[in-house]
All heavy atoms as TSV, in Angstrom:
chain	resi	resn	atom	element	x	y	z
A	1	MET	N	N	-78.306	161.905	129.314
A	1	MET	CA	C	-78.994	160.629	129.391
A	1	MET	C	C	-79.629	160.252	128.066
A	1	MET	O	O	-79.562	159.167	127.674
A	1	MET	CB	C	-80.015	160.721	130.550
A	1	MET	CG	C	-80.556	159.355	130.894
A	1	MET	SD	S	-82.310	158.953	130.576
A	1	MET	CE	C	-83.219	160.284	130.146
A	2	GLY	N	N	-80.206	161.244	127.434
A	2	GLY	CA	C	-80.865	161.015	126.121
A	2	GLY	C	C	-79.928	160.402	125.072
A	2	GLY	O	O	-80.348	159.514	124.348
A	3	GLU	N	N	-78.746	160.928	125.026
A	3	GLU	CA	C	-77.743	160.404	124.065
A	3	GLU	C	C	-77.435	158.921	124.330
A	3	GLU	O	O	-77.285	158.165	123.407
A	3	GLU	CB	C	-76.515	161.256	124.037
A	3	GLU	CG	C	-76.686	162.595	123.424
A	3	GLU	CD	C	-77.175	162.561	121.984
A	3	GLU	OE1	O	-76.606	161.807	121.178
A	3	GLU	OE2	O	-78.094	163.291	121.634
A	4	LEU	N	N	-77.342	158.555	125.605
A	4	LEU	CA	C	-77.091	157.202	125.960
A	4	LEU	C	C	-78.196	156.284	125.549
A	4	LEU	O	O	-77.964	155.157	125.069
A	4	LEU	CB	C	-76.748	157.078	127.459
A	4	LEU	CG	C	-75.487	157.694	127.965
A	4	LEU	CD1	C	-75.394	157.579	129.472
A	4	LEU	CD2	C	-74.291	156.990	127.252
A	5	VAL	N	N	-79.438	156.720	125.752
A	5	VAL	CA	C	-80.584	155.928	125.357
A	5	VAL	C	C	-80.582	155.734	123.861
A	5	VAL	O	O	-80.795	154.627	123.358
A	5	VAL	CB	C	-81.910	156.619	125.816
A	5	VAL	CG1	C	-83.099	155.886	125.237
A	5	VAL	CG2	C	-81.993	156.618	127.321
A	6	LYS	N	N	-80.338	156.813	123.106
A	6	LYS	CA	C	-80.329	156.710	121.646
A	6	LYS	C	C	-79.164	155.809	121.219
A	6	LYS	O	O	-79.393	154.987	120.289
A	6	LYS	CB	C	-80.162	158.082	121.029
A	6	LYS	CG	C	-81.363	158.955	121.215
A	6	LYS	CD	C	-81.115	160.326	120.697
A	6	LYS	CE	C	-82.330	161.238	120.955
A	6	LYS	NZ	N	-82.137	162.642	120.540
A	7	LEU	N	N	-78.036	155.951	121.774
A	7	LEU	CA	C	-76.885	155.146	121.395
A	7	LEU	C	C	-77.138	153.614	121.702
A	7	LEU	O	O	-76.887	152.763	120.864
A	7	LEU	CB	C	-75.664	155.590	122.168
A	7	LEU	CG	C	-74.337	154.858	121.833
A	7	LEU	CD1	C	-73.934	154.994	120.387
A	7	LEU	CD2	C	-73.237	155.354	122.779
A	8	GLY	N	N	-77.732	153.349	122.858
A	8	GLY	CA	C	-78.084	151.963	123.196
A	8	GLY	C	C	-79.091	151.367	122.285
A	8	GLY	O	O	-78.966	150.206	121.867
A	9	ALA	N	N	-80.060	152.153	121.901
A	9	ALA	CA	C	-81.077	151.661	120.965
A	9	ALA	C	C	-80.416	151.366	119.577
A	9	ALA	O	O	-80.739	150.369	118.980
A	9	ALA	CB	C	-82.233	152.643	120.852
A	10	GLN	N	N	-79.651	152.309	119.117
A	10	GLN	CA	C	-78.989	152.106	117.812
A	10	GLN	C	C	-78.064	150.875	117.823
A	10	GLN	O	O	-78.129	150.064	116.876
A	10	GLN	CB	C	-78.174	153.352	117.452
A	10	GLN	CG	C	-79.037	154.603	117.115
A	10	GLN	CD	C	-78.128	155.815	117.014
A	10	GLN	OE1	O	-76.981	155.853	117.272
A	10	GLN	NE2	N	-78.778	156.904	116.553
A	11	ARG	N	N	-77.245	150.775	118.805
A	11	ARG	CA	C	-76.349	149.647	118.849
A	11	ARG	C	C	-77.051	148.286	119.062
A	11	ARG	O	O	-76.664	147.301	118.452
A	11	ARG	CB	C	-75.299	149.811	119.995
A	11	ARG	CG	C	-74.335	150.906	119.659
A	11	ARG	CD	C	-73.231	150.967	120.662
A	11	ARG	NE	N	-72.259	151.985	120.296
A	11	ARG	CZ	C	-71.202	152.298	120.983
A	11	ARG	NH1	N	-70.926	151.641	122.086
A	11	ARG	NH2	N	-70.380	153.277	120.579
A	12	GLY	N	N	-78.085	148.295	119.884
A	12	GLY	CA	C	-78.833	147.083	120.042
A	12	GLY	C	C	-79.535	146.635	118.793
A	12	GLY	O	O	-79.510	145.461	118.415
A	13	ARG	N	N	-80.134	147.579	118.109
A	13	ARG	CA	C	-80.783	147.232	116.837
A	13	ARG	C	C	-79.859	147.002	115.679
A	13	ARG	O	O	-80.231	146.415	114.662
A	13	ARG	CB	C	-81.818	148.326	116.523
A	13	ARG	CG	C	-82.960	148.308	117.504
A	13	ARG	CD	C	-84.137	149.070	117.044
A	13	ARG	NE	N	-85.272	148.890	117.962
A	13	ARG	CZ	C	-85.923	149.892	118.534
A	13	ARG	NH1	N	-85.583	151.142	118.315
A	13	ARG	NH2	N	-86.882	149.612	119.365
A	14	SER	N	N	-78.603	147.378	115.828
A	14	SER	CA	C	-77.679	147.063	114.769
A	14	SER	C	C	-77.340	145.583	114.781
A	14	SER	O	O	-76.951	145.003	113.760
A	14	SER	CB	C	-76.366	147.938	114.919
A	14	SER	OG	O	-75.590	147.488	116.012
A	15	VAL	N	N	-77.501	144.925	115.922
A	15	VAL	CA	C	-77.266	143.509	116.088
A	15	VAL	C	C	-78.540	142.695	115.887
A	15	VAL	O	O	-78.491	141.653	115.326
A	15	VAL	CB	C	-76.640	143.220	117.488
A	15	VAL	CG1	C	-76.467	141.781	117.671
A	15	VAL	CG2	C	-75.313	143.953	117.616
A	16	LYS	N	N	-79.674	143.239	116.391
A	16	LYS	CA	C	-80.927	142.573	116.344
A	16	LYS	C	C	-81.988	143.545	115.879
A	16	LYS	O	O	-82.474	144.361	116.669
A	16	LYS	CB	C	-81.319	141.929	117.679
A	16	LYS	CG	C	-82.570	141.133	117.637
A	16	LYS	CD	C	-82.845	140.484	118.999
A	16	LYS	CE	C	-84.109	139.654	118.851
A	16	LYS	NZ	N	-84.493	139.058	120.160
A	17	LYS	N	N	-82.340	143.496	114.602
A	17	LYS	CA	C	-83.258	144.508	114.000
A	17	LYS	C	C	-84.612	144.607	114.655
A	17	LYS	O	O	-85.162	145.641	114.785
A	17	LYS	CB	C	-83.443	144.231	112.510
A	17	LYS	CG	C	-82.176	144.248	111.701
A	17	LYS	CD	C	-81.696	145.670	111.498
A	17	LYS	CE	C	-80.499	145.674	110.649
A	17	LYS	NZ	N	-79.602	146.837	110.834
A	18	ASP	N	N	-85.152	143.499	115.126
A	18	ASP	CA	C	-86.505	143.492	115.697
A	18	ASP	C	C	-86.503	143.570	117.230
A	18	ASP	O	O	-87.476	143.234	117.880
A	18	ASP	CB	C	-87.293	142.281	115.291
A	18	ASP	CG	C	-86.666	140.964	115.680
A	18	ASP	OD1	O	-85.462	141.012	116.039
A	18	ASP	OD2	O	-87.336	139.962	115.662
A	19	LEU	N	N	-85.412	144.127	117.789
A	19	LEU	CA	C	-85.287	144.261	119.244
A	19	LEU	C	C	-86.355	145.206	119.770
A	19	LEU	O	O	-86.486	146.328	119.266
A	19	LEU	CB	C	-83.869	144.778	119.584
A	19	LEU	CG	C	-83.536	144.960	121.045
A	19	LEU	CD1	C	-83.506	143.596	121.712
A	19	LEU	CD2	C	-82.181	145.671	121.175
A	20	LYS	N	N	-87.139	144.804	120.731
A	20	LYS	CA	C	-88.146	145.657	121.376
A	20	LYS	C	C	-87.504	146.350	122.582
A	20	LYS	O	O	-86.936	145.672	123.481
A	20	LYS	CB	C	-89.395	144.839	121.809
A	20	LYS	CG	C	-90.068	144.153	120.669
A	20	LYS	CD	C	-90.729	145.150	119.743
A	20	LYS	CE	C	-91.404	144.420	118.618
A	20	LYS	NZ	N	-91.728	145.323	117.535
A	21	LEU	N	N	-87.635	147.625	122.665
A	21	LEU	CA	C	-87.028	148.398	123.730
A	21	LEU	C	C	-88.044	149.274	124.429
A	21	LEU	O	O	-88.928	149.840	123.774
A	21	LEU	CB	C	-85.945	149.323	123.217
A	21	LEU	CG	C	-84.759	148.586	122.506
A	21	LEU	CD1	C	-83.888	149.589	121.800
A	21	LEU	CD2	C	-83.942	147.834	123.522
A	22	GLY	N	N	-87.931	149.405	125.716
A	22	GLY	CA	C	-88.890	150.240	126.474
A	22	GLY	C	C	-88.311	150.632	127.817
A	22	GLY	O	O	-87.229	150.241	128.177
A	23	VAL	N	N	-89.094	151.438	128.562
A	23	VAL	CA	C	-88.691	151.960	129.834
A	23	VAL	C	C	-89.780	151.678	130.820
A	23	VAL	O	O	-90.991	151.888	130.506
A	23	VAL	CB	C	-88.382	153.481	129.765
A	23	VAL	CG1	C	-88.157	154.014	131.185
A	23	VAL	CG2	C	-87.207	153.744	128.876
A	24	CYS	N	N	-89.451	151.237	131.998
A	24	CYS	CA	C	-90.429	150.998	133.061
A	24	CYS	C	C	-90.156	151.912	134.267
A	24	CYS	O	O	-88.996	152.301	134.460
A	24	CYS	CB	C	-90.308	149.515	133.532
A	24	CYS	SG	S	-90.699	148.373	132.280
A	25	GLY	N	N	-91.180	152.174	135.016
A	25	GLY	CA	C	-90.998	152.997	136.241
A	25	GLY	C	C	-91.498	154.386	136.093
A	25	GLY	O	O	-92.112	154.723	135.035
A	26	GLU	N	N	-91.260	155.189	137.065
A	26	GLU	CA	C	-91.771	156.560	137.051
A	26	GLU	C	C	-91.194	157.381	135.903
A	26	GLU	O	O	-91.861	158.323	135.370
A	26	GLU	CB	C	-91.531	157.259	138.381
A	26	GLU	CG	C	-92.277	156.639	139.543
A	26	GLU	CD	C	-93.778	156.489	139.267
A	26	GLU	OE1	O	-94.441	157.519	139.073
A	26	GLU	OE2	O	-94.272	155.386	139.225
A	27	HIS	N	N	-90.018	157.062	135.515
A	27	HIS	CA	C	-89.418	157.820	134.369
A	27	HIS	C	C	-90.189	157.573	133.092
A	27	HIS	O	O	-90.287	158.442	132.244
A	27	HIS	CB	C	-87.966	157.321	134.197
A	27	HIS	CG	C	-87.062	158.313	133.521
A	27	HIS	ND1	N	-86.953	159.581	133.947
A	27	HIS	CD2	C	-86.273	158.132	132.430
A	27	HIS	CE1	C	-86.060	160.223	133.127
A	27	HIS	NE2	N	-85.629	159.327	132.217
A	28	GLY	N	N	-90.857	156.420	132.995
A	28	GLY	CA	C	-91.675	156.075	131.835
A	28	GLY	C	C	-92.979	156.909	131.774
A	28	GLY	O	O	-93.673	156.879	130.779
A	29	GLY	N	N	-93.339	157.543	132.878
A	29	GLY	CA	C	-94.530	158.347	132.911
A	29	GLY	C	C	-94.303	159.841	132.846
A	29	GLY	O	O	-95.261	160.621	132.949
A	30	ASP	N	N	-93.052	160.246	132.723
A	30	ASP	CA	C	-92.748	161.670	132.682
A	30	ASP	C	C	-92.909	162.211	131.224
A	30	ASP	O	O	-92.263	161.664	130.346
A	30	ASP	CB	C	-91.294	161.905	133.127
A	30	ASP	CG	C	-90.854	163.288	133.053
A	30	ASP	OD1	O	-91.493	164.155	133.633
A	30	ASP	OD2	O	-89.862	163.531	132.337
A	31	PRO	N	N	-93.733	163.209	130.999
A	31	PRO	CA	C	-93.955	163.690	129.664
A	31	PRO	C	C	-92.701	164.073	128.874
A	31	PRO	O	O	-92.606	163.757	127.712
A	31	PRO	CB	C	-94.874	164.941	129.863
A	31	PRO	CG	C	-95.571	164.634	131.173
A	31	PRO	CD	C	-94.558	163.939	132.028
A	32	GLU	N	N	-91.803	164.756	129.488
A	32	GLU	CA	C	-90.541	165.105	128.724
A	32	GLU	C	C	-89.720	163.922	128.406
A	32	GLU	O	O	-89.132	163.804	127.337
A	32	GLU	CB	C	-89.667	166.057	129.627
A	32	GLU	CG	C	-90.343	167.459	129.755
A	32	GLU	CD	C	-89.489	168.400	130.577
A	32	GLU	OE1	O	-88.259	168.243	130.623
A	32	GLU	OE2	O	-90.092	169.295	131.167
A	33	SER	N	N	-89.684	162.916	129.322
A	33	SER	CA	C	-88.972	161.679	129.012
A	33	SER	C	C	-89.631	160.890	127.894
A	33	SER	O	O	-88.939	160.276	127.061
A	33	SER	CB	C	-88.930	160.813	130.277
A	33	SER	OG	O	-88.187	161.462	131.295
A	34	ILE	N	N	-90.967	160.881	127.891
A	34	ILE	CA	C	-91.660	160.169	126.813
A	34	ILE	C	C	-91.308	160.717	125.484
A	34	ILE	O	O	-91.073	159.959	124.468
A	34	ILE	CB	C	-93.184	160.206	127.098
A	34	ILE	CG1	C	-93.497	159.318	128.326
A	34	ILE	CG2	C	-93.970	159.710	125.884
A	34	ILE	CD1	C	-94.909	159.433	128.803
A	35	GLN	N	N	-91.186	162.019	125.342
A	35	GLN	CA	C	-90.769	162.648	124.096
A	35	GLN	C	C	-89.404	162.143	123.685
A	35	GLN	O	O	-89.167	161.768	122.568
A	35	GLN	CB	C	-90.807	164.173	124.229
A	35	GLN	CG	C	-90.321	164.899	122.903
A	35	GLN	CD	C	-91.224	164.749	121.790
A	35	GLN	OE1	O	-92.454	164.759	121.933
A	35	GLN	NE2	N	-90.678	164.604	120.603
A	36	LEU	N	N	-88.508	162.121	124.652
A	36	LEU	CA	C	-87.121	161.686	124.412
A	36	LEU	C	C	-87.117	160.203	123.949
A	36	LEU	O	O	-86.414	159.825	123.019
A	36	LEU	CB	C	-86.269	161.877	125.652
A	36	LEU	CG	C	-84.877	161.402	125.554
A	36	LEU	CD1	C	-83.931	162.342	126.232
A	36	LEU	CD2	C	-84.624	159.972	126.117
A	37	PHE	N	N	-87.888	159.356	124.680
A	37	PHE	CA	C	-87.933	157.937	124.295
A	37	PHE	C	C	-88.506	157.692	122.952
A	37	PHE	O	O	-88.063	156.829	122.240
A	37	PHE	CB	C	-88.732	157.148	125.397
A	37	PHE	CG	C	-88.152	157.253	126.736
A	37	PHE	CD1	C	-88.895	157.304	127.886
A	37	PHE	CD2	C	-86.743	157.207	126.974
A	37	PHE	CE1	C	-88.384	157.361	129.168
A	37	PHE	CE2	C	-86.164	157.295	128.234
A	37	PHE	CZ	C	-87.023	157.382	129.331
A	38	TYR	N	N	-89.504	158.499	122.564
A	38	TYR	CA	C	-90.065	158.417	121.231
A	38	TYR	C	C	-89.037	158.756	120.136
A	38	TYR	O	O	-88.847	158.089	119.180
A	38	TYR	CB	C	-91.274	159.356	121.087
A	38	TYR	CG	C	-91.850	159.357	119.713
A	38	TYR	CD1	C	-92.626	158.319	119.216
A	38	TYR	CD2	C	-91.611	160.466	118.868
A	38	TYR	CE1	C	-93.122	158.320	117.952
A	38	TYR	CE2	C	-92.117	160.433	117.563
A	38	TYR	CZ	C	-92.903	159.374	117.135
A	38	TYR	OH	O	-93.396	159.407	115.840
A	39	GLU	N	N	-88.334	159.874	120.428
A	39	GLU	CA	C	-87.258	160.260	119.473
A	39	GLU	C	C	-86.131	159.239	119.397
A	39	GLU	O	O	-85.537	159.097	118.336
A	39	GLU	CB	C	-86.699	161.660	119.880
A	39	GLU	CG	C	-87.679	162.789	119.733
A	39	GLU	CD	C	-87.222	164.053	120.368
A	39	GLU	OE1	O	-86.104	164.130	120.920
A	39	GLU	OE2	O	-87.969	165.056	120.290
A	40	ALA	N	N	-85.895	158.517	120.445
A	40	ALA	CA	C	-84.850	157.523	120.459
A	40	ALA	C	C	-85.327	156.209	119.799
A	40	ALA	O	O	-84.507	155.324	119.572
A	40	ALA	CB	C	-84.417	157.246	121.930
A	41	GLY	N	N	-86.614	156.154	119.537
A	41	GLY	CA	C	-87.135	154.967	118.804
A	41	GLY	C	C	-87.546	153.837	119.695
A	41	GLY	O	O	-87.704	152.687	119.258
A	42	LEU	N	N	-87.757	154.108	121.026
A	42	LEU	CA	C	-88.212	153.063	121.912
A	42	LEU	C	C	-89.627	152.634	121.570
A	42	LEU	O	O	-90.414	153.480	121.046
A	42	LEU	CB	C	-88.102	153.512	123.345
A	42	LEU	CG	C	-86.720	153.194	124.015
A	42	LEU	CD1	C	-85.635	153.888	123.338
A	42	LEU	CD2	C	-86.775	153.577	125.483
A	43	ASP	N	N	-89.984	151.446	121.877
A	43	ASP	CA	C	-91.295	150.895	121.524
A	43	ASP	C	C	-92.373	151.090	122.541
A	43	ASP	O	O	-93.568	151.145	122.197
A	43	ASP	CB	C	-91.185	149.340	121.283
A	43	ASP	CG	C	-90.193	149.053	120.166
A	43	ASP	OD1	O	-90.463	149.469	119.025
A	43	ASP	OD2	O	-89.149	148.436	120.458
A	44	TYR	N	N	-92.047	151.254	123.841
A	44	TYR	CA	C	-93.048	151.374	124.818
A	44	TYR	C	C	-92.508	152.026	126.108
A	44	TYR	O	O	-91.271	152.051	126.276
A	44	TYR	CB	C	-93.672	150.014	125.198
A	44	TYR	CG	C	-92.702	149.086	125.877
A	44	TYR	CD1	C	-92.577	149.065	127.259
A	44	TYR	CD2	C	-91.888	148.242	125.132
A	44	TYR	CE1	C	-91.679	148.236	127.898
A	44	TYR	CE2	C	-90.992	147.365	125.756
A	44	TYR	CZ	C	-90.878	147.387	127.123
A	44	TYR	OH	O	-89.972	146.554	127.764
A	45	VAL	N	N	-93.379	152.552	126.876
A	45	VAL	CA	C	-93.089	152.929	128.269
A	45	VAL	C	C	-94.068	152.305	129.194
A	45	VAL	O	O	-95.209	151.965	128.769
A	45	VAL	CB	C	-93.166	154.506	128.440
A	45	VAL	CG1	C	-92.062	155.183	127.614
A	45	VAL	CG2	C	-94.503	155.096	128.106
A	46	SER	N	N	-93.670	152.086	130.406
A	46	SER	CA	C	-94.545	151.529	131.428
A	46	SER	C	C	-94.419	152.425	132.677
A	46	SER	O	O	-93.312	152.822	133.037
A	46	SER	CB	C	-94.123	150.090	131.745
A	46	SER	OG	O	-94.850	149.559	132.771
A	47	CYS	N	N	-95.579	152.652	133.313
A	47	CYS	CA	C	-95.521	153.539	134.513
A	47	CYS	C	C	-96.625	153.125	135.471
A	47	CYS	O	O	-97.448	152.304	135.138
A	47	CYS	CB	C	-95.635	154.967	134.093
A	47	CYS	SG	S	-97.112	155.409	133.269
A	48	SER	N	N	-96.638	153.784	136.597
A	48	SER	CA	C	-97.664	153.469	137.643
A	48	SER	C	C	-99.036	153.928	137.095
A	48	SER	O	O	-99.132	154.849	136.271
A	48	SER	CB	C	-97.338	154.169	138.933
A	48	SER	OG	O	-97.341	155.550	138.833
A	49	PRO	N	N	-100.086	153.290	137.582
A	49	PRO	CA	C	-101.442	153.594	137.072
A	49	PRO	C	C	-101.850	155.088	137.163
A	49	PRO	O	O	-102.499	155.580	136.208
A	49	PRO	CB	C	-102.380	152.770	137.944
A	49	PRO	CG	C	-101.507	151.627	138.388
A	49	PRO	CD	C	-100.134	152.240	138.538
A	50	TYR	N	N	-101.415	155.793	138.170
A	50	TYR	CA	C	-101.837	157.182	138.296
A	50	TYR	C	C	-101.180	158.078	137.234
A	50	TYR	O	O	-101.621	159.174	136.965
A	50	TYR	CB	C	-101.644	157.708	139.704
A	50	TYR	CG	C	-100.284	158.181	140.048
A	50	TYR	CD1	C	-99.867	159.500	139.851
A	50	TYR	CD2	C	-99.300	157.257	140.568
A	50	TYR	CE1	C	-98.604	159.908	140.176
A	50	TYR	CE2	C	-98.023	157.707	140.901
A	50	TYR	CZ	C	-97.681	159.009	140.661
A	50	TYR	OH	O	-96.405	159.455	141.005
A	51	ARG	N	N	-100.097	157.576	136.612
A	51	ARG	CA	C	-99.418	158.389	135.592
A	51	ARG	C	C	-99.862	158.027	134.174
A	51	ARG	O	O	-99.470	158.703	133.209
A	51	ARG	CB	C	-97.898	158.190	135.715
A	51	ARG	CG	C	-97.361	158.815	136.983
A	51	ARG	CD	C	-95.855	158.900	136.932
A	51	ARG	NE	N	-95.553	160.301	137.250
A	51	ARG	CZ	C	-94.531	160.904	136.898
A	51	ARG	NH1	N	-93.605	160.364	136.178
A	51	ARG	NH2	N	-94.341	162.195	137.283
A	52	VAL	N	N	-100.665	156.986	134.018
A	52	VAL	CA	C	-101.096	156.561	132.733
A	52	VAL	C	C	-101.754	157.650	131.883
A	52	VAL	O	O	-101.426	157.837	130.724
A	52	VAL	CB	C	-101.936	155.301	132.793
A	52	VAL	CG1	C	-102.652	154.919	131.443
A	52	VAL	CG2	C	-101.100	154.102	133.252
A	53	PRO	N	N	-102.717	158.355	132.420
A	53	PRO	CA	C	-103.401	159.391	131.597
A	53	PRO	C	C	-102.429	160.436	130.982
A	53	PRO	O	O	-102.478	160.734	129.780
A	53	PRO	CB	C	-104.367	160.096	132.522
A	53	PRO	CG	C	-104.695	159.036	133.584
A	53	PRO	CD	C	-103.392	158.308	133.743
A	54	ILE	N	N	-101.522	160.957	131.765
A	54	ILE	CA	C	-100.599	161.930	131.281
A	54	ILE	C	C	-99.593	161.252	130.346
A	54	ILE	O	O	-99.171	161.889	129.375
A	54	ILE	CB	C	-99.876	162.761	132.406
A	54	ILE	CG1	C	-99.147	163.966	131.859
A	54	ILE	CG2	C	-98.959	161.866	133.207
A	54	ILE	CD1	C	-99.965	165.027	131.256
A	55	ALA	N	N	-99.212	160.043	130.621
A	55	ALA	CA	C	-98.286	159.334	129.728
A	55	ALA	C	C	-98.884	159.104	128.350
A	55	ALA	O	O	-98.240	159.286	127.335
A	55	ALA	CB	C	-97.860	158.022	130.364
A	56	ARG	N	N	-100.194	158.743	128.329
A	56	ARG	CA	C	-100.850	158.505	127.041
A	56	ARG	C	C	-100.929	159.833	126.266
A	56	ARG	O	O	-100.750	159.840	125.044
A	56	ARG	CB	C	-102.272	157.961	127.297
A	56	ARG	CG	C	-102.190	156.533	127.745
A	56	ARG	CD	C	-103.527	155.879	127.925
A	56	ARG	NE	N	-104.120	155.754	126.555
A	56	ARG	CZ	C	-105.198	155.107	126.298
A	56	ARG	NH1	N	-105.896	154.508	127.238
A	56	ARG	NH2	N	-105.675	155.063	125.088
A	57	LEU	N	N	-101.251	160.940	126.971
A	57	LEU	CA	C	-101.359	162.243	126.296
A	57	LEU	C	C	-99.941	162.637	125.726
A	57	LEU	O	O	-99.807	163.038	124.585
A	57	LEU	CB	C	-101.845	163.242	127.287
A	57	LEU	CG	C	-101.903	164.714	126.725
A	57	LEU	CD1	C	-102.849	164.794	125.540
A	57	LEU	CD2	C	-102.335	165.642	127.846
A	58	ALA	N	N	-98.915	162.405	126.524
A	58	ALA	CA	C	-97.561	162.797	126.100
A	58	ALA	C	C	-97.126	161.923	124.930
A	58	ALA	O	O	-96.511	162.431	124.008
A	58	ALA	CB	C	-96.614	162.648	127.229
A	59	ALA	N	N	-97.473	160.661	124.931
A	59	ALA	CA	C	-97.159	159.779	123.828
A	59	ALA	C	C	-97.883	160.220	122.519
A	59	ALA	O	O	-97.277	160.238	121.471
A	59	ALA	CB	C	-97.497	158.341	124.172
A	60	ALA	N	N	-99.127	160.555	122.664
A	60	ALA	CA	C	-99.853	161.033	121.499
A	60	ALA	C	C	-99.249	162.349	120.952
A	60	ALA	O	O	-99.099	162.513	119.732
A	60	ALA	CB	C	-101.328	161.239	121.833
A	61	GLN	N	N	-98.887	163.234	121.856
A	61	GLN	CA	C	-98.255	164.478	121.417
A	61	GLN	C	C	-96.908	164.271	120.747
A	61	GLN	O	O	-96.566	164.918	119.755
A	61	GLN	CB	C	-98.118	165.421	122.616
A	61	GLN	CG	C	-99.458	165.993	123.100
A	61	GLN	CD	C	-99.372	166.781	124.364
A	61	GLN	OE1	O	-98.455	166.585	125.158
A	61	GLN	NE2	N	-100.300	167.653	124.544
A	62	ALA	N	N	-96.176	163.256	121.250
A	62	ALA	CA	C	-94.882	162.929	120.576
A	62	ALA	C	C	-95.081	162.449	119.190
A	62	ALA	O	O	-94.356	162.821	118.248
A	62	ALA	CB	C	-94.161	161.884	121.494
A	63	VAL	N	N	-96.070	161.567	119.014
A	63	VAL	CA	C	-96.325	161.033	117.696
A	63	VAL	C	C	-96.767	162.113	116.746
A	63	VAL	O	O	-96.306	162.214	115.613
A	63	VAL	CB	C	-97.377	159.879	117.762
A	63	VAL	CG1	C	-97.803	159.437	116.329
A	63	VAL	CG2	C	-96.767	158.710	118.495
A	64	ILE	N	N	-97.713	162.920	117.222
A	64	ILE	CA	C	-98.243	164.027	116.345
A	64	ILE	C	C	-97.125	165.007	115.993
A	64	ILE	O	O	-96.914	165.390	114.888
A	64	ILE	CB	C	-99.424	164.764	116.981
A	64	ILE	CG1	C	-100.614	163.811	117.038
A	64	ILE	CG2	C	-99.763	166.020	116.277
A	64	ILE	CD1	C	-101.725	164.303	117.885
A	65	GLY	N	N	-96.304	165.362	117.012
A	65	GLY	CA	C	-95.242	166.302	116.824
A	65	GLY	C	C	-94.153	165.678	115.960
A	65	GLY	O	O	-93.598	166.342	115.060
A	66	GLY	N	N	-93.902	164.395	116.086
A	66	GLY	CA	C	-92.960	163.672	115.291
A	66	GLY	C	C	-93.319	163.630	113.824
A	66	GLY	O	O	-92.523	163.788	112.933
A	67	ALA	N	N	-94.595	163.418	113.581
A	67	ALA	CA	C	-95.104	163.321	112.193
A	67	ALA	C	C	-94.988	164.666	111.527
A	67	ALA	O	O	-94.615	164.705	110.378
A	67	ALA	CB	C	-96.585	162.887	112.244
A	68	GLY	N	N	-95.215	165.762	112.227
A	68	GLY	CA	C	-95.048	167.078	111.648
A	68	GLY	C	C	-93.629	167.359	111.267
A	68	GLY	O	O	-93.343	168.032	110.332
A	69	ALA	N	N	-92.700	166.939	112.120
A	69	ALA	CA	C	-91.306	167.201	111.933
A	69	ALA	C	C	-90.751	166.465	110.743
A	69	ALA	O	O	-89.879	166.872	110.047
A	69	ALA	CB	C	-90.484	166.816	113.187
A	70	GLU	N	N	-91.307	165.252	110.472
A	70	GLU	CA	C	-90.835	164.458	109.382
A	70	GLU	C	C	-91.231	164.995	108.017
A	70	GLU	O	O	-90.531	164.860	107.002
A	70	GLU	CB	C	-91.386	163.024	109.452
A	70	GLU	CG	C	-90.853	162.235	110.617
A	70	GLU	CD	C	-91.560	160.885	110.827
A	70	GLU	OE1	O	-92.396	160.510	109.999
A	70	GLU	OE2	O	-91.271	160.252	111.863
A	71	THR	N	N	-92.336	165.741	107.963
A	71	THR	CA	C	-92.797	166.264	106.683
A	71	THR	C	C	-92.115	167.559	106.342
A	71	THR	O	O	-92.237	168.052	105.216
A	71	THR	CB	C	-94.305	166.490	106.677
A	71	THR	OG1	O	-94.626	167.416	107.756
A	71	THR	CG2	C	-95.044	165.156	106.888
A	72	LYS	N	N	-91.413	168.172	107.248
A	72	LYS	CA	C	-90.767	169.458	107.007
A	72	LYS	C	C	-89.480	169.319	106.205
A	72	LYS	O	O	-88.787	168.361	106.271
A	72	LYS	CB	C	-90.502	170.263	108.327
A	72	LYS	CG	C	-91.769	170.672	108.892
A	72	LYS	CD	C	-91.519	171.505	110.163
A	72	LYS	CE	C	-92.802	171.931	110.791
A	72	LYS	NZ	N	-92.590	172.637	111.997
């Protein structure tokens, strides 16, 4: 699934550079999925209110982890 998300993001942005992409639903609140969506370059996730705290934490961890990976 991850490869399809990445491929879709790449192909969409090859046609429209400022295309905003995101995921809605429970999948958008899953910590492992958030990491994948960050790596795929998606702009946002949306999830149910009870999943927001863990989604915010996972998003922050993805950004911090991603920043460390870029400097290596």
